[in-house]
C-alpha positions as CSV (number, residue, x, y, z in Angstrom):
1,M,92.3,203.1,56.2
2,V,88.5,205.0,55.4
3,P,85.3,203.2,54.8
4,A,83.9,203.8,51.2
5,A,81.1,205.6,52.6
6,V,83.2,208.4,54.2
7,V,85.1,208.8,50.3
8,A,81.8,209.6,49.3
9,Q,80.5,212.0,52.7
10,V,83.3,214.1,51.8
11,S,82.9,214.8,48.2
12,R,79.8,215.9,48.9
13,S,81.4,219.4,49.2
14,P,84.5,221.5,47.2
15,R,84.9,222.9,50.7
16,Q,86.7,219.3,51.9
17,V,89.5,219.5,49.4
18,Q,92.1,219.2,52.4
19,L,90.2,215.8,53.2
20,R,89.9,214.4,50.3
21,R,93.4,215.1,49.8
22,W,94.5,213.3,53.4
23,L,92.5,210.8,52.1
24,R,94.2,209.4,49.2
25,G,96.6,208.8,51.4
26,C,94.2,206.1,53.1
27,D,93.3,202.4,52.0
28,V,89.3,202.8,51.0
29,V,87.9,199.9,52.4
30,P,84.3,198.9,50.7
31,L,80.9,198.2,52.0
32,D,80.5,194.6,51.8
33,E,77.7,192.4,53.0
34,R,78.5,191.9,56.1
35,G,79.7,195.5,57.2
36,A,76.6,196.8,56.3
37,H,74.5,194.6,58.4
38,E,76.8,195.2,61.2
39,A,76.2,198.4,60.5
40,G,72.0,198.6,60.1
41,R,72.8,196.2,63.8
42,L,74.8,198.8,65.4
43,L,71.8,201.9,64.0
44,G,68.8,199.5,65.8
45,V,70.9,198.6,68.4
46,T,71.8,202.3,69.2
47,R,68.8,204.0,67.6
48,T,70.7,206.0,65.1
49,T,70.5,207.9,62.2
50,D,74.1,207.9,60.2
51,V,75.0,205.0,58.0
52,V,78.0,206.6,57.4
53,D,79.4,206.9,61.6
54,A,77.9,203.1,61.5
55,T,79.8,202.2,58.7
56,V,83.3,203.9,60.2
57,V,82.3,201.8,64.0
58,A,81.8,198.3,62.0
59,V,84.9,198.6,60.1
60,A,87.3,200.2,62.5
61,A,85.5,196.8,64.5
62,T,87.0,194.2,62.3
63,R,89.9,196.1,61.3
64,G,91.1,197.6,64.3
65,G,92.4,201.2,64.0
66,T,91.6,204.7,65.6
67,I,88.4,206.5,64.7
68,L,89.8,210.0,63.6
69,T,86.8,212.0,63.8
70,G,84.7,215.4,64.9
71,D,81.9,214.2,65.8
72,G,83.1,211.5,69.2
73,E,79.6,211.9,71.3
74,D,77.9,210.0,68.4
75,L,80.9,207.2,67.7
76,A,81.7,206.1,71.0
77,R,77.9,205.4,71.1
78,L,78.1,203.1,68.3
79,A,81.3,202.0,69.4
80,R,80.4,200.6,72.4
81,A,77.4,198.6,70.8
82,S,79.8,196.5,68.7
83,G,81.3,195.7,71.9
84,V,84.8,196.2,70.6
85,E,87.0,198.2,72.7
86,L,87.8,201.3,70.2
87,E,90.0,204.1,70.4
88,I,88.1,207.6,69.4
89,R,89.5,211.1,68.2
90,D,88.2,214.0,68.1
91,V,90.1,216.1,65.3
């Protein structure tokens, strides 16, 4: 599963071709109102600003799964604020 915001972020640059190909095999999760509110809550609690990171954590907290990232520190902070134990792997 990949939040739609992640797809938007990696689509900004043609240098992300390999990642976009990998995402083709994933289910894209739309950001609904509940998820948007949870992402906003996480940003407020952690005093961070990356909406995409907060969306990733909000989706993982409600649907489960392992978070794959190159930015584990910020995502770990958001994950702790979610109150759900999430596995985060740096790639």
